[in-house]
C-alpha positions in Angstrom: 123.3 141.9 141.1 126.4 140.4 142.8 124.9 136.9 142.7 124.0 137.3 139.0 127.5 138.4 138.2 128.8 135.3 140.0 126.4 133.2 137.9 127.7 135.0 134.9 131.3 134.0 135.7 130.2 130.4 136.2 128.3 130.3 133.0 131.2 131.4 130.8 132.8 128.0 131.5 129.7 125.8 131.1 130.1 122.6 129.0 127.4 121.1 126.8 125.9 118.8 129.4 127.3 120.2 132.7 124.5 119.4 135.1 126.5 120.6 138.1 126.5 124.2 136.9 122.7 124.1 136.8 122.6 123.1 140.5 125.2 125.8 141.4 123.1 128.4 139.6 119.8 127.7 141.4 120.8 129.1 144.9 122.6 132.1 143.3 119.6 133.0 141.1 117.2 132.4 144.0 119.2 134.8 146.2 119.2 137.5 143.5 115.5 137.2 143.1 114.9 137.6 146.8 116.8 140.9 146.7 114.7 142.0 143.8 111.5 141.1 145.7 112.8 143.2 148.7 113.4 146.2 146.4 110.2 146.0 144.5 106.9 146.9 146.1 104.5 145.1 143.8 104.5 141.7 141.9 104.2 143.4 138.5 107.2 145.6 139.4 109.1 142.6 140.5 108.3 140.7 137.3 109.4 143.7 135.2 112.7 144.3 137.1 113.5 140.6 137.3 112.9 140.1 133.5 115.1 143.1 132.6 117.9 141.9 135.0 117.9 138.4 133.6 117.7 139.6 130.0 120.7 141.9 130.5 122.8 139.3 132.2 121.8 136.5 129.8 122.6 138.8 126.8 126.0 139.5 128.3 126.5 135.8 128.7 125.4 135.2 125.1 128.1 137.6 123.9 131.0 135.6 125.4 129.9 132.1 126.3 131.0 129.3 124.1 127.9 127.2 124.6 124.3 127.4 125.6 124.9 129.2 128.9 122.4 132.0 128.2 119.6 129.4 127.6 120.6 127.7 130.9 120.3 131.0 132.8 116.8 131.7 131.3 115.6 128.2 132.4 117.0 128.4 135.9 115.6 132.0 136.4 112.1 130.7 135.8 111.6 133.4 133.2 110.4 130.9 130.6 107.6 129.7 132.9 106.0 133.2 132.9 103.3 133.4 130.3 101.8 136.8 131.2 103.2 140.2 130.4 105.7 141.4 127.8 108.7 141.6 130.1 109.7 137.9 129.6 109.2 138.2 125.9 111.6 141.2 125.6 114.2 139.3 127.6 113.9 136.2 125.4 114.0 138.3 122.3 117.0 140.3 123.5 119.0 137.1 124.1 118.0 135.7 120.7 119.0 138.8 118.9 122.3 139.0 120.8 123.1 135.5 119.7 122.3 136.3 116.1 124.3 139.5 116.2 127.3 137.6 117.7 127.1 135.0 114.9 127.0 137.7 112.2 129.9 139.6 113.8 132.0 136.5 114.0 131.2 135.6 110.4 132.2 139.2 109.3 135.5 139.0 111.3 136.3 135.6 109.7 135.9 137.1 106.2 138.6 139.6 107.0 141.1 137.3 108.7 141.0 134.1 106.8 144.6 134.4 105.6 145.9 134.9 109.1 144.4 131.9 110.9 144.7 128.1 110.4 142.0 126.0 108.9 141.3 124.2 112.2 140.9 127.5 114.0 138.6 128.7 111.2 136.4 125.6 111.5 136.2 125.9 115.2 135.1 129.6 115.0 132.6 128.7 112.3 131.1 126.0 114.4 130.8 128.3 117.4 129.1 130.9 115.3 126.6 128.3 114.0 125.9 127.2 117.5 124.8 130.7 118.4 122.2 130.6 115.6 121.1 127.2 116.8 120.6 128.5 120.3 118.6 131.5 119.0 116.5 129.2 116.9 115.9 126.8 119.8 114.9 129.7 122.1 112.5 131.2 119.6 111.0 127.9 118.5 110.2 126.7 122.0 109.0 130.0 123.6 107.9 132.5 120.9 104.2 131.4 120.8 103.9 131.3 124.6 105.4 134.7 125.3 104.9 136.9 122.3 102.3 139.7 122.5 99.7 139.5 119.7 101.0 142.7 118.0 104.5 141.3 117.7 103.6 137.7 116.8 104.1 138.1 113.1 107.6 139.6 113.1 108.6 137.2 115.9 107.5 134.2 113.8 109.3 135.7 110.8 112.5 135.9 112.8 112.0 132.3 113.9 111.6 131.1 110.3 114.7 132.8 109.1 116.8 131.5 112.0 115.6 127.9 111.3 116.5 128.4 107.7 120.0 129.5 108.6 120.3 126.4 110.8 119.2 124.2 107.9 121.9 125.7 105.6 124.5 125.3 108.4 123.7 121.7 108.9 124.6 121.1 105.2 128.3 121.9 106.2 131.0 119.4 105.3 134.2 118.4 107.1 132.2 117.0 110.0 130.8 120.4 111.0 127.3 119.4 110.0 127.3 116.2 112.1 128.6 118.1 115.1 125.9 120.7 114.7 123.2 118.0 114.4 124.4 116.4 117.6 124.3 119.8 119.3 120.8 120.5 118.1 119.7 117.1 119.4 121.3 117.8 122.8 119.5 121.2 123.1 116.2 119.7 122.1 116.6 116.8 124.7 117.6 119.3 127.4 114.6 121.5 126.5 112.3 118.5 126.6 113.5 117.5 130.1 112.9 121.0 131.3 109.4 121.1 130.0 108.6 117.8 131.6 109.9 119.1 135.0 107.7 122.2 134.6 104.7 120.1 133.8 105.3 117.8 136.8 105.8 120.8 139.2 102.6 122.5 138.0 100.6 119.3 138.5 100.5 119.4 142.3 97.3 117.5 142.5 98.9 114.4 141.1 96.0 113.6 138.9 98.1 113.8 135.7 101.4 112.9 137.3 101.7 109.7 135.2 101.4 111.5 131.9 104.2 113.0 129.9 104.4 115.4 127.0 104.0 113.7 123.7 107.2 112.9 121.7 108.2 114.9 118.7 106.3 113.4 115.8 108.2 111.6 113.1 107.2 112.2 109.5 108.2 110.0 106.6 111.7 108.8 107.3 113.2 109.9 104.0 112.0 113.5 104.5 114.8 113.9 107.0 117.4 112.9 104.4 118.3 116.3 102.9 121.0 117.4 100.5 123.9 115.7 102.3 126.9 117.5 103.6 127.8 119.5 100.5 128.9 122.9 101.6 132.1 124.2 103.0 131.6 125.3 106.6 132.7 128.9 106.1 130.8 129.2 102.9 127.6 127.9 104.6 128.1 130.5 107.4 128.6 133.4 105.0 125.7 132.4 102.8 123.3 131.9 105.7 124.3 135.1 107.6 124.2 137.3 104.5 120.8 136.0 103.6 119.7 136.5 107.3 120.9 140.1 107.2 119.2 140.8 103.9 115.8 139.5 105.1 116.0 141.4 108.3 116.9 144.6 106.4 113.9 144.1 104.1 111.5 143.4 107.0 112.8 146.2 109.3 112.3 149.0 106.7 109.2 151.1 107.2 109.1 152.1 103.6 106.9 150.3 101.0 108.7 147.4 99.4 110.7 148.4 96.4 110.6 145.4 94.0 113.6 146.5 92.0 115.9 147.0 95.0 114.7 143.7 96.5 115.5 141.8 93.3 118.9 143.4 93.2 119.5 142.3 96.8 118.4 138.8 96.1 120.6 138.4 93.0 123.6 140.0 94.9 123.3 137.5 97.7 124.1 134.6 95.3 122.7 132.2 97.8 120.5 130.5 95.2 123.3 130.0 92.8 125.7 128.7 95.4 123.2 126.2 96.9 122.2 124.8 93.5 125.9 124.6 92.3 126.6 122.4 95.3 123.6 120.2 94.8 121.7 121.5 97.9 118.4 121.7 95.9 116.1 120.9 98.9 117.6 123.8 100.9 117.5 126.0 97.8 113.8 125.3 97.4 113.1 126.3 101.0 115.1 129.5 100.6 113.2 130.2 97.4 109.8 129.7 99.1 110.9 131.9 102.0 112.3 134.7 99.9 109.4 134.6 97.4 106.9 135.1 100.2 108.7 138.3 101.2 109.9 140.0 98.0 108.2 138.1 95.1 111.5 137.3 93.4 110.7 137.6 89.6 112.8 134.7 88.4 111.3 132.3 91.1 109.2 130.4 88.5 112.2 129.2 86.5 114.2 128.5 89.6 111.3 126.6 91.1 110.9 124.5 88.0 114.6 123.7 88.0 114.5 122.7 91.7 111.4 120.6 91.3 113.1 118.7 88.4 116.1 117.9 90.5 114.1 117.0 93.6 111.7 114.9 91.6 114.7 113.0 90.2 116.1 112.6 93.7 112.9 111.5 95.3 112.7 108.8 92.6 116.0 107.5 93.8 118.3 109.3 91.3 121.8 110.2 92.4 123.0 112.4 89.6 122.5 115.8 91.4 124.4 116.0 94.7 125.0 113.5 97.5 121.8 111.5 98.1 120.8 108.2 99.6 119.2 106.7 96.5 116.1 105.8 98.5 112.7 106.3 96.7 110.3 108.6 98.5 106.9 107.8 97.0 105.0 110.6 98.7 107.5 113.4 97.7 108.0 112.1 94.2 104.3 112.2 93.5 104.2 115.8 94.7 107.1 116.9 92.7 106.0 115.1 89.5 102.5 116.6 89.6 103.9 120.2 89.9 106.0 119.8 86.8 105.0 120.0 83.1 103.8 116.6 81.9 106.5 116.2 79.3 109.3 117.0 81.8 107.7 114.8 84.5 107.4 111.8 82.1 111.0 112.2 81.0 112.2 112.2 84.6 110.0 109.3 85.5 111.1 107.2 82.6 114.7 107.9 83.3 114.3 106.2 86.7 113.1 102.8 85.3 116.0 101.4 83.2 118.4 101.3 86.2 116.0 99.3 88.4 115.0 96.9 85.6 118.6 96.4 84.6 119.6 95.6 88.1 116.6 93.3 88.7 115.6 95.4 91.7 112.0 94.2 91.7 110.9 96.0 94.9 112.2 99.2 93.4 110.4 98.5 90.1 107.2 97.9 92.0 107.5 101.2 93.9 108.2 103.2 90.7 105.2 101.5 89.0 103.0 102.3 92.0 104.1 105.9 91.9 103.2 106.2 88.2 99.9 104.6 88.6 99.0 106.8 91.6 99.8 109.9 89.6 97.0 108.8 87.2 94.4 107.5 89.6 94.9 109.6 92.7 93.1 112.8 93.7 93.7 115.9 95.8 92.2 116.4 99.3 89.5 118.6 97.5 88.4 115.6 95.5 89.8 116.9 92.3 91.6 114.2 90.2 95.3 114.5 89.5 96.2 116.1 86.2 97.5 112.8 84.9 94.1 111.1 85.1 93.6 111.3 81.3 96.8 109.5 80.5 95.1 106.1 80.2 97.8 104.4 78.3 100.4 105.4 80.8 98.3 104.3 83.7 97.8 100.9 82.0 101.5 100.5 81.4 102.3 101.3 85.0 99.7 98.8 86.3 101.0 96.2 83.9 104.6 96.8 85.1 103.4 96.7 88.7 101.7 93.4 88.1 104.8 91.9 86.4 107.2 93.3 89.1 105.1 91.5 91.7 105.6 88.2 90.0 109.2 88.9 89.2 109.9 89.4 92.8 108.1 86.2 93.8 109.9 84.2 91.1 113.2 85.7 92.1 112.5 84.9 95.8 112.0 81.3 94.9 115.1 81.2 92.6 113.2 80.7 89.4 115.3 81.8 86.3 113.2 83.8 83.9 113.4 86.3 81.1 111.7 89.6 81.9 111.0 90.4 78.2 108.8 87.3 78.0 106.2 88.9 80.2 105.6 91.7 77.7 105.2 89.4 74.7 102.3 87.4 73.4 102.2 83.7 72.4 104.7 82.7 75.0 102.5 80.2 76.9 105.2 77.5 76.8 107.7 79.7 78.5 105.3 80.9 81.1 104.2 77.3 81.7 107.8 76.4 82.4 108.1 79.3 84.9 105.0 78.0 86.7 106.4 74.5 86.9 109.7 75.8 88.3 107.8 77.9 90.8 105.9 74.9 92.0 109.1 72.8 92.5 111.0 75.5 94.3 108.2 77.0 96.3 106.9 73.7 97.6 110.1 73.2 99.6 109.5 76.4 101.6 105.7 77.0 101.6 104.3 73.5 101.6 101.9 71.9 99.1 98.7 73.9 99.9 100.2 77.4 99.8 102.3 76.5 96.8 99.2 75.3 94.9 97.3 78.6 95.7 100.3 80.7 94.5 100.7 78.7 91.3 97.0 78.7 90.5 97.0 82.5 90.9 99.9 82.7 88.5 98.2 80.6 85.8 95.0 82.6 86.2 96.6 86.0 85.8 98.6 84.9 82.8 95.9 82.8 81.1 97.7 79.4 81.4 96.2 75.9 81.6 94.5 75.6 85.0 95.4 71.9 85.4 99.1 72.7 85.2 99.8 73.6 88.9 98.1 70.5 90.5 99.8 68.2 87.9 103.2 69.7 88.6 102.7 69.6 92.3 101.8 65.8 92.1 105.0 65.2 90.2 106.9 67.0 92.9 105.2 65.2 95.8 105.8 61.7 94.1 109.4 62.4 93.4 112.3 61.3 95.7 113.2 63.9 98.4 116.5 65.8 98.1 118.1 64.1 101.1 117.9 60.6 102.4 116.7 60.0 106.0 120.0 58.2 106.8 122.1 61.3 106.1 122.4 62.1 109.8 123.9 65.5 110.5 123.6 66.8 107.0 122.0 70.1 106.1 119.2 68.3 104.3 118.5 66.2 107.3 118.3 69.3 109.5 115.8 70.8 107.1 113.6 67.7 106.7 110.7 69.4 108.4 110.3 71.6 105.4 110.1 68.7 102.9 106.7 66.9 103.1 108.0 64.1 100.9 109.8 62.5 103.9 106.4 61.7 105.4 104.6 59.3 103.1 101.3 59.6 104.9 101.2 63.4 104.5 102.5 63.1 101.0 99.7 60.7 100.0 97.1 63.0 101.5 98.4 66.0 99.7 98.5 64.1 96.4 94.9 63.0 96.7 93.9 66.6 97.3 95.6 67.6 94.1 94.1 64.6 92.2 90.6 65.8 93.1 91.3 69.0 91.1 92.0 67.0 87.9 89.8 65.2 85.4 90.2 61.4 85.1 92.4 61.4 82.0 94.7 64.1 83.5 95.1 62.0 86.6 96.1 59.0 84.6 98.7 60.9 82.6 100.4 62.6 85.5 100.5 59.4 87.7 101.9 57.3 84.8 104.6 60.0 84.4 105.4 59.8 88.1 105.8 56.0 87.9 108.2 56.4 85.0 110.2 59.2 86.7 110.6 57.4 90.0 111.7 54.2 88.3 114.5 56.2 86.5 115.7 57.6 89.8 118.4 55.3 91.2 118.4 57.3 94.5 115.2 55.7 95.6 115.6 52.2 94.0 115.5 50.6 97.4 112.7 52.9 98.8 110.0 50.2 98.5 107.3 52.1 100.4 107.5 55.1 98.1 107.2 52.9 95.0 104.3 51.1 96.5 102.5 54.4 97.3 103.0 55.7 93.7 101.9 52.3 92.1 98.8 52.1 94.4 97.7 55.6 93.4 98.2 54.8 89.7 96.4 51.4 90.1 93.4 53.2 91.6 93.4 55.7 88.7 93.4 52.8 86.2 90.5 51.2 88.0 88.5 54.4 87.8 89.4 54.8 84.1 88.2 51.2 83.3 84.7 52.3 84.3 84.5 54.8 81.4 86.2 52.6 78.8 84.7 50.2 76.3 85.2 46.5 77.1 86.8 45.7 73.8 89.1 47.4 71.3 92.7 48.6 71.2 92.4 51.0 74.1 90.8 48.4 76.3 93.6 45.9 75.5 96.3 48.5 76.2 94.5 49.3 79.5 94.6 45.6 80.5 98.2 45.3 79.7 99.1 48.4 81.6 97.1 47.2 84.6 99.0 43.9 84.4 102.4 45.7 84.4 101.4 47.7 87.5 100.0 44.7 89.4 103.1 42.6 88.8 105.2 45.5 90.1 103.0 45.7 93.2 103.3 42.0 93.8 107.0 42.0 93.5 107.3 44.9 96.0 105.2 43.0 98.5 107.5 40.0 98.2 110.8 41.8 98.5 109.6 44.1 101.2 108.6 41.2 103.4 111.8 39.3 102.7 114.3 42.2 103.2 112.4 44.1 105.8 115.1 43.5 108.5 118.1 43.9 106.3 120.3 46.9 106.1 119.8 49.2 103.2 123.0 48.2 101.4 121.8 44.5 101.5 118.5 45.2 99.8 118.1 44.7 96.1 117.3 47.6 93.7 113.7 47.2 92.8 114.0 49.2 89.5 116.2 46.5 88.0 113.4 43.8 88.2 111.2 45.2 85.5 111.5 46.8 82.1 110.5 50.5 82.1 107.0 51.3 81.2 106.5 51.9 77.4 106.4 55.6 76.4 103.0 55.0 74.7 100.8 52.2 76.2 99.0 51.9 72.9 102.2 51.0 71.1 104.5 49.1 73.5 108.0 48.2 72.4 108.4 44.9 70.6 111.9 44.2 72.0 111.9 41.3 74.4 114.4 41.0 77.2 114.9 38.1 79.6 114.4 38.8 83.3 115.0 36.7 86.3 115.3 37.1 90.0 118.8 38.3 89.3 117.5 41.3 87.2 117.7 41.9 83.5 121.6 42.0 83.5 122.4 38.4 84.6 126.1 39.1 84.4 125.8 41.2 87.6 125.0 39.5 90.9 122.5 42.0 92.2 121.1 39.9 94.9 120.9 36.2 95.8 
């Protein structure tokens, strides 16, 4: 007893993570247990006496210690390792009840002395009282199933549930108290885990399982740990939780049959539901409601439950109107809350979440909301029964359509394609959608490459019913255009990113163009290649890029040769075809000449090829009648282009 009293004195000063105190306690507790073994004649008598002694001293420590000293004493004593007999259970329960009684007593004293102490002192005392409940909850949660006799398991679990509920309310405290309490809980859980691992290792003397550890605490959906925020005043949270704690214990401890009227009066008098809801702590209010309804069948629980489900459904859909929330959408919880509300009310809450996401162009959020709505209609319970929204066919179709559009909105936005969201819900807008597809090809090809871009664009045209030849034609126009940066721009941003632009490699570019041409009919090939010739001749940036012009002209010349095989030998079209072929051949001959002559000259010394020829006529069947004189000096003889 002397050694236990010495340990009691040491424990009164223990800090949160004072490992040295644990080492000091071990020899003192071991000496005390040896004396108990000398005084007791049987092992059962030793276990009984030792449990009572430890329980008494730990309860005394729990009444005065500022931290988890009583839990530390129970661990060092080895009492938590005994799984047989009721002695250890009574000691554990005695310490837990002492901690709860101390918290209630301090809360009662605070209510009568608030005007005489400072706010800082009040917050400190409130935090210490909350820590007592946390210690009791930790002690019960970790040991109640292992040590409780079967006849006391039900009330023990009930006590554990109510202490956990009190802890949850306390964590909702503001002014930094909630954060401190969460850190304290994490420290206790970490300490308890280390202790269990040590016990596991010491019990495994054979070493066969020495390399194994206890599994970590499972993590559920991450947003499930985001509760109501820190919304309650610390002293208010303590008063609410402890008054509810006392009320539940009074109800459970009575041996008389449950009086529904008196229980209802007690529930209304506690005001815990009203206080939690008025502060926006609806998730905590829902848990209190479920706990109290299971005990006393609170008559107004249906209305309160509906109100809480409405707020929590709105919150799980990312709403922030009720209380402090993260604004994160929780798909799993939102489906659950929506399905447990009347359909009209659920539809109203769901529809209210959409305008904000659409207005802000938050496409990932729109996609999540659309998926939630669709799942509410097509999902089923674990029993196989369909969700009650399964008959809302129009609503399901709208959600699927919104999900489909949101997917493409996100893709278009990612590739910086400007678009109007309302166009996607209208009919007869093929021209606008075709423009979006063309912009997608031009922007995506710079990041994805030609093959992936073509797959993406063809999927877009298929899903929106556009012309299937549009993507390969647009991709050919992109590939046969001048690259954004010139290879001579050393050190520029474009130069550093050249690896992402295939147009700098003419061999790869030509191969990609031929793959696209294989997807087009002969006439479409002719149209797109002629357009490419005209576009590149208008671009002054590549007027001296002879190789690029030669590649484009060669591809167009091959297309003209293929087209001649399906044309008549005479007629207006045949004549136009011969004239067009002559224009292309003269260009190719000129490129061969100037390329060979100026091959070794610097770029600034080379002539601009585009000034040697008149642009191709808009319509090869009706060429322009205007004649202009050309020479080796170009069509503007006043300017000395090259000699």
